[in-house]
GUVOZA-274697 format. One line per 3 residues: their letters; for each residue x, y, z of C-alpha. Coordinates in Angstrom, 1 decimal, m for minus. Each point is the difference from the previous one (the first is absolute). Last residue first. Layout:
a	X,Y,Z; ...
This chain:
apd	11.3,m2.9,m29.1; 0.4,0.2,3.4; m3.1,3.0,m0.3
pvr	0.2,1.7,3.4; m2.0,0.1,3.0; m0.8,3.3,0.5
ege	1.4,1.9,3.2; m1.2,0.6,3.3; 2.7,m1.5,1.6
rly	m3.0,m2.5,1.9; m1.1,m0.1,m3.2; 3.0,m1.4,m1.8
aea	m0.1,m2.3,2.9; m3.2,m1.5,m0.2; 0.2,m0.3,m4.1
rwa	3.5,m2.3,0.4; m1.4,m1.8,3.0; m3.0,m0.9,m2.7
sps	2.0,m1.2,m2.8; 2.0,m1.6,2.4; m3.0,m2.2,1.4
tgt	m1.2,1.2,3.9; 1.2,m2.3,3.5; 3.1,2.0,0.2
vrr	1.7,m3.2,1.0; m2.3,m3.1,m0.7; m1.1,2.4,m3.3
fer	3.6,0.0,m1.7; 1.1,m3.2,1.0; m2.9,m1.8,m1.9
nfn	m0.1,2.7,m2.7; 4.3,m1.1,m0.6; m0.9,m3.5,0.5
skt	m2.3,0.3,m3.1; 2.3,2.0,m1.7; 2.9,m1.8,m0.3
qfg	3.6,0.7,0.2; m0.1,2.4,2.6; 3.5,1.1,1.5
akf	m1.4,3.4,0.0; 1.7,1.5,m3.4; m2.5,m2.8,m0.6
mia	m2.9,0.7,0.7; 1.0,3.6,m0.9; 0.3,m0.5,m3.7
tvp	m3.9,m1.5,0.6; m1.4,2.7,1.7; 1.2,2.2,m3.2
eat	2.1,2.7,1.3; m1.3,3.6,1.1; 2.7,m0.4,3.0
esl	m0.6,1.6,3.5; m2.6,m1.4,1.5; 0.0,m3.4,m2.0
lrc	3.7,0.0,0.7; m0.4,0.1,3.2; m3.0,m1.8,0.2
aea	2.3,m2.8,m1.8; 2.9,0.7,2.7; m2.8,m0.8,2.9
irh	m1.0,m3.2,m1.7; 3.4,m1.6,m0.6; 1.3,0.7,3.5
dni	m3.4,m1.8,0.9; 0.8,m2.4,m2.2; 3.3,m1.4,1.6
yqs	m1.2,0.3,3.6; m3.6,m2.3,m1.8; 2.9,m2.5,m1.4
vnq	1.6,0.1,3.3; m2.4,m1.4,2.1; m2.1,2.9,2.2
gkv	m0.6,0.2,3.3; 2.6,3.4,0.1; 2.5,m0.6,2.8
rni	m0.6,m3.7,1.2; m0.7,m1.5,m4.0; 2.8,2.4,m1.6
ats	2.5,m1.1,2.7; m0.5,m3.6,m1.0; 0.2,0.0,m3.5
irr	3.3,2.2,0.2; 1.3,m2.1,2.7; m0.8,m3.4,m2.0
api	1.5,0.8,m3.4; 3.2,1.0,1.7; 1.0,4.0,m0.7
rtk	2.4,1.0,m2.2; m2.0,2.5,m1.2; 0.5,m1.1,m3.8
ral	0.1,m3.5,0.7; m2.6,m0.5,2.3; m2.5,2.4,m2.3
rel	1.0,m2.7,m2.6; m0.7,m2.9,2.0; m3.5,2.1,0.9
nld	m0.7,1.1,m3.7; 0.4,2.0,m2.5; m0.5,m0.9,m3.9
lde	m1.7,3.7,m0.7; 3.1,1.9,1.7; m2.2,2.9,1.0
flr	m0.5,m0.8,4.2; 3.9,0.6,0.2; m0.1,3.6,m1.0
ktq	4.1,0.1,1.3; m0.5,3.4,2.8; m3.4,m0.4,0.9
mad	m0.6,m3.6,m0.3; 3.3,m0.7,1.8; m1.7,2.2,2.9
dlq	m3.2,m1.7,0.4; 2.2,m3.0,0.4; 2.3,1.0,2.7
avi	m2.9,1.9,1.7; m1.9,m3.9,0.2; 3.8,m1.4,0.9
dvn	0.4,2.1,2.8; m4.2,m0.5,1.4; 1.3,m3.4,0.3
eqa	2.8,1.3,1.3; m1.9,1.3,2.7; m2.9,m3.3,0.1
pge	2.9,m2.2,1.2; 1.5,m2.6,m2.6; m1.3,m2.7,m1.6
sei	2.7,m2.5,m0.2; 2.2,m0.9,m3.5; m1.2,m1.2,m2.9
tld	3.1,m0.2,m2.6; m1.6,1.1,m3.5; 2.2,3.3,m0.5
qes	2.9,m2.8,0.9; m1.3,m2.7,m2.5; 0.6,2.2,m2.8
epe	m3.1,0.8,m2.6; m1.5,m2.5,m2.1; m0.8,1.3,m3.5
apg	m3.7,1.3,0.4; m3.2,m1.8,m0.7; m1.2,0.0,m3.8
rga	m2.6,2.3,m1.0; m3.2,m1.6,m2.1; m0.5,m2.6,3.4
vaa	m2.6,1.7,2.2; m2.8,0.0,m2.8; 0.5,m3.4,m0.9
aag	m0.1,m1.2,3.4; m3.5,1.8,0.4; m1.2,m1.7,m2.8
lil	1.8,m2.7,1.1; m1.6,m0.4,2.6; m4.0,0.3,m1.9
lfl	0.9,m2.9,m1.8; 1.2,m2.2,2.8; m3.5,0.9,1.2
vna	m1.8,m0.5,m3.4; 1.4,m3.4,m0.8; m1.3,m1.5,3.5
igv	m3.1,1.1,m0.4; 0.2,m2.0,m3.5; 1.7,m3.1,1.5
ilg	m2.7,0.2,2.8; m2.9,0.2,m2.3; 2.0,m2.9,m2.3
ays	0.2,m2.5,3.3; m4.4,0.8,0.3; m0.4,m2.5,m2.3
ang	2.7,m2.5,1.4; m2.4,m0.9,3.4; 1.1,m3.4,0.3
snm	0.9,0.7,3.8; 3.9,m0.4,m0.4; m0.3,2.5,m3.1
tis	m1.9,2.7,2.0; 1.9,m0.2,2.8; 3.4,0.1,m2.2
iai	m0.9,3.0,m1.6; m1.7,1.3,3.3; 3.6,m0.9,1.7
ell	2.0,2.0,m3.0; m1.9,2.9,0.5; 0.8,0.5,3.7
asl	4.2,m0.7,m1.3; m1.3,2.8,m3.6; m1.8,2.6,3.6
imt	3.2,m0.1,1.5; 2.0,0.5,m2.4; m2.3,3.1,m1.5
aat	m0.1,1.2,3.5; 3.8,0.4,m0.4; 0.1,1.4,m3.0
awl	m2.9,2.6,0.4; 2.6,0.8,2.5; 2.8,0.4,m1.7
agy	m1.7,1.8,m2.9; m0.8,2.5,3.0; 4.1,0.5,0.4
tsl	0.1,0.8,m3.8; m2.7,2.5,0.1; 1.5,1.6,2.5
vqe	4.0,m0.4,m0.4; m0.3,1.8,m3.8; 1.0,3.0,0.3
fss	2.1,0.0,2.7; 1.6,m2.9,m1.6; m0.2,m3.3,0.7
rsl	3.7,m0.9,1.7; m0.9,0.2,2.8; m3.3,m1.8,0.2
adp	0.3,m0.7,3.8; m1.3,3.6,0.6; m3.5,m0.3,m1.2
grl	m0.9,m2.8,3.2; 2.0,m2.5,1.9; m3.4,m2.0,m0.8
alr	0.2,m0.1,m3.8; 3.4,m2.7,1.2; m1.8,m2.1,2.3
tla	m3.5,m0.2,m2.8; 2.6,m0.7,m2.3; 2.7,m2.7,1.8
agy	m4.3,m1.5,0.8; m1.0,0.1,m2.9; 2.7,m1.8,m0.9
glf	m0.5,m2.6,1.9; m3.8,m0.5,m0.4; 0.6,m0.4,m3.8
tgi	3.1,m2.4,0.7; m2.5,m2.0,2.5; m2.8,0.2,m2.2
lml	1.9,m1.8,m3.0; 1.9,m2.5,1.7; m3.9,m1.4,1.7
dig	m0.9,0.3,m4.0; 2.7,m1.8,m1.0; m0.1,m2.6,2.5
dpw	m2.5,m2.6,m2.3; 2.5,0.1,m2.5; 2.4,m2.4,2.3
lvs	3.3,m1.0,m1.9; 0.0,1.3,m3.1; m2.1,3.2,0.2
lti	1.7,m0.3,3.8; 3.3,1.3,m1.2; m0.8,2.3,m2.9
val	m2.5,2.0,2.9; 2.9,m0.2,2.4; 3.0,1.3,m3.1
apv	m2.7,2.8,0.2; m0.3,0.3,3.1; 4.2,0.3,0.5
ghv	0.3,2.4,m2.6; 0.1,3.1,1.8; 2.6,m1.8,2.5
wip	2.2,1.1,m3.4; m0.1,3.6,0.9; 2.6,m0.5,3.3
fqg	m2.4,0.3,3.1; 0.8,3.3,1.8; 1.1,1.0,3.6
rgk	m0.2,2.1,2.5; 2.7,1.8,0.8; m0.3,3.0,m1.6
eqa	m3.4,0.6,m1.6; m0.5,m0.6,m3.7; m1.4,3.3,m1.6
alv	m3.5,m0.8,m1.7; m0.2,0.2,m3.9; 0.7,m2.8,m0.3
rfc	m1.8,m1.8,2.1; m2.9,1.2,m2.2; 0.2,m1.9,m3.2
lwa	1.8,m2.9,2.5; m3.2,m0.9,1.5; m2.1,0.1,m2.8
laa	2.9,m2.5,m1.6; m0.7,m2.7,2.0; m3.4,0.3,0.0
ila	0.5,0.0,m3.4; 1.9,m3.0,m0.3; m2.2,m2.3,2.2
alv	m3.0,1.2,m2.4; 2.3,m1.1,m3.0; 0.4,m3.7,1.8
sqi	m3.4,m1.1,0.1; m1.1,1.9,m3.8; 3.3,m2.5,m1.3
pll	m2.3,m2.7,2.3; m3.1,0.0,m0.5; 1.0,1.0,m4.0
wtm	m1.7,m3.7,m0.8; m2.9,0.6,0.8; m0.9,2.0,m3.6
gys	m3.6,0.4,0.2; m0.7,1.8,m1.9; m1.4,3.0,1.9
wrl	1.4,m0.3,3.5; 3.4,m1.5,m0.8; 0.6,2.7,m3.1
gvl	m1.4,3.0,1.8; 2.2,m1.1,2.8; 2.5,m0.2,m2.2
vsq	m0.2,3.1,m1.9; m0.1,1.5,3.6; 2.8,m0.9,1.4
lvh	1.8,0.5,m3.4; m1.2,4.3,1.4; 0.8,m0.6,3.3
fgl	4.0,m0.8,m1.0; 0.5,2.5,m2.4; m1.4,2.6,3.1
llv	2.6,m1.5,2.1; 2.7,0.4,m2.8; m0.9,4.0,0.1
fpl	0.0,0.0,3.6; 3.6,m1.4,0.3; 0.9,2.0,m3.0
nlp	m0.4,3.5,1.3; 0.0,2.2,m2.8; 2.5,2.8,m0.4
aeh	m2.5,3.5,m0.6; m0.8,1.4,m2.7; 1.1,m2.5,m3.1
rrs	m1.4,m2.9,2.0; m3.2,1.6,m0.1; m1.5,m1.7,m3.1
lmq	0.6,m3.6,2.2; m1.5,1.3,2.7; m2.9,0.5,m2.8
gll	0.7,m3.7,m1.5; m0.7,m1.4,3.5; m2.5,1.7,1.0
lll	m1.7,m1.3,m3.9; 0.6,m3.2,0.5; m1.2,m0.3,4.0
ila	m3.5,1.4,m1.7; 0.6,m2.9,m2.8; 0.6,m2.6,2.8
vvf	m2.4,0.2,2.0; m2.6,0.7,m3.4; 1.1,m3.9,m0.7
plp	m0.5,m0.7,4.1; m4.0,1.2,m0.7; m0.1,m2.4,m2.6
lsi	m0.7,1.9,m3.6; m3.5,m0.2,m1.9; 0.1,1.2,m3.5
m	m3.3,1.3,m0.5
């Protein structure tokens, strides 16, 4: 029986995920940063396999440089999904190449310092990702409401993985320095499995690219208004949902909602949270589920067709949100609706 080292197995699985992402490019725009991130992980897994399985230790500097690039790219992948808050400066993109350049320099001048550099890089970007995640799902205003919850989960998973990667790097260094190199392969295997988990989540959210950046006027961060102002904003949003049927937009996100309603994104998020006790994604999905319920009770259309008309793109998300709002499945809700009306459930076919 052919035995394949674990890193190569991971690389093959990641290649399958990458192929799946590329195969969906005709259905939805690709998120190129996530595609590049996945490609880097494939390459990293191959390098790890060559180093540990075949003793190609000369690959270590390349592997270290790639690790620094992966950490920076993981941050940029999620940062591009969040609107830039006015008044808060952002580092130019070239700054995120500094850790990789530092690793290259250390490989020549002080190789023993590479591990410290990578640990600091992983912890730094892990902290930055955690800070972004703590702002809540509404911070990812360029991610569609259909994808935002899974994207938010992937964000938390990525932040945790970055921090765990730093801890694993510390464990590897301690293991090597103590002369117990036989355990290093096991640690590397665990690290690859952790990266595989996060990349699976990243691949799930990278199928659709972020929306085009909206104008700065729509993204202006304003002070939080009084309670009555929040109520008025929600009333304005409710009216827009009914008259303009904004929830039917499959690619609707917080930035696009702000532009169409001419209400700053932060004001929308704050008002919905304070008045409804929800995030914006849940608020939009409540309107979508209400429309789905209407169609289920008034028409004989298939559930899948109703799902798309209500603004959902995936059956799993539709079923999850439908159960959250109604406590039952779409088919069961339709059956109960017709029983209440004293009618036979029609055959969609």
